[in-house]
C-alpha positions as CSV (number, residue, x, y, z in Angstrom):
1,X,-22.5,-206.0,60.9
2,X,-21.1,-203.8,57.8
3,X,-21.7,-200.0,58.1
4,X,-25.1,-198.2,56.1
5,X,-22.6,-196.6,54.0
6,X,-20.8,-199.8,52.7
7,X,-23.9,-201.6,52.4
8,X,-25.6,-199.0,50.4
9,X,-22.5,-198.9,48.2
10,X,-22.9,-202.4,47.6
11,X,-26.5,-202.2,46.3
12,X,-25.8,-199.3,44.4
13,X,-23.0,-201.5,42.4
14,X,-25.0,-204.6,42.3
15,X,-27.8,-202.6,40.6
16,X,-25.3,-200.9,38.1
17,X,-24.4,-204.7,37.1
18,X,-27.5,-205.9,36.9
19,X,-28.7,-202.8,34.5
20,X,-25.5,-203.5,32.3
21,X,-26.7,-207.2,31.8
22,X,-30.2,-206.4,31.1
23,X,-29.1,-203.9,28.3
24,X,-26.8,-206.7,27.2
25,X,-29.5,-209.2,26.8
26,X,-31.9,-206.5,25.4
27,X,-29.1,-205.4,22.6
28,X,-29.0,-209.5,21.6
29,X,-32.5,-210.4,21.9
30,X,-33.6,-207.5,19.5
31,X,-30.7,-208.5,17.2
32,X,-32.1,-212.0,17.1
33,X,-35.5,-210.7,16.6
34,X,-34.5,-208.2,13.7
35,X,-32.8,-211.7,12.1
36,X,-35.9,-213.7,12.0
37,X,-37.8,-213.8,9.1
38,X,-35.2,-212.8,6.7
39,X,-34.9,-215.1,3.7
40,X,-31.4,-216.4,3.1
41,X,-29.5,-215.0,0.1
42,X,-28.7,-217.6,-1.8
43,X,-30.9,-220.6,-0.8
44,X,-29.2,-223.8,-2.5
45,X,-29.3,-227.2,-1.3
46,X,-26.4,-229.3,-2.3
47,X,-26.1,-232.8,-2.0
48,X,-22.7,-234.9,-1.5
49,X,-21.4,-235.0,-4.9
50,X,-22.6,-231.9,-6.2
51,X,-20.7,-229.3,-7.3
52,X,-20.2,-226.3,-5.6
53,X,-22.0,-223.2,-7.5
54,X,-20.1,-220.3,-8.6
55,X,-19.4,-217.8,-5.3
56,X,-17.0,-215.0,-3.6
57,X,-17.1,-214.1,0.1
58,X,-14.4,-211.8,2.1
59,X,-11.7,-213.6,3.8
60,X,-10.6,-212.1,7.4
61,X,-8.2,-211.0,5.6
62,X,-10.1,-208.2,4.0
63,X,-9.8,-209.8,0.4
64,X,-12.5,-211.1,-2.0
65,X,-11.9,-215.0,-2.6
66,X,-13.7,-216.3,-5.3
67,X,-14.4,-220.1,-5.6
68,X,-13.5,-220.2,-9.4
69,X,-10.0,-218.7,-8.4
70,X,-8.7,-222.3,-6.9
71,X,-10.5,-224.2,-9.7
72,X,-8.4,-227.9,-9.2
73,X,-7.5,-227.1,-5.4
74,X,-9.0,-228.8,-2.4
75,X,-10.9,-225.6,-0.7
76,X,-12.1,-226.0,2.8
77,X,-14.8,-223.2,3.9
78,X,-14.6,-222.5,7.9
79,X,-17.6,-220.1,8.9
80,X,-18.2,-218.3,12.4
81,X,-20.7,-216.1,12.8
82,X,-19.9,-212.7,13.9
83,X,-21.7,-211.6,17.2
84,X,-25.3,-210.7,17.4
85,X,-25.9,-211.2,13.7
86,X,-28.2,-214.2,14.2
87,X,-26.0,-215.9,11.2
């Protein structure tokens, strides 16, 4: 059997770990709830073959890229939501 001091140490450690997990869960839930009900900024439904509307996006390189800058070229968009943004 383990000494009492070792058991108490492990209980305290487990309590701290559970507390951190609970806080992370609450933060994630708050972020998700705050994003709900917000209307889309530019709701546009496109069908296959439609011309893409003019838009600009900030790239991972920090530069703003406009679709018009790539006229006549093949464009592929890869989109990854940031953590806890609800998007």
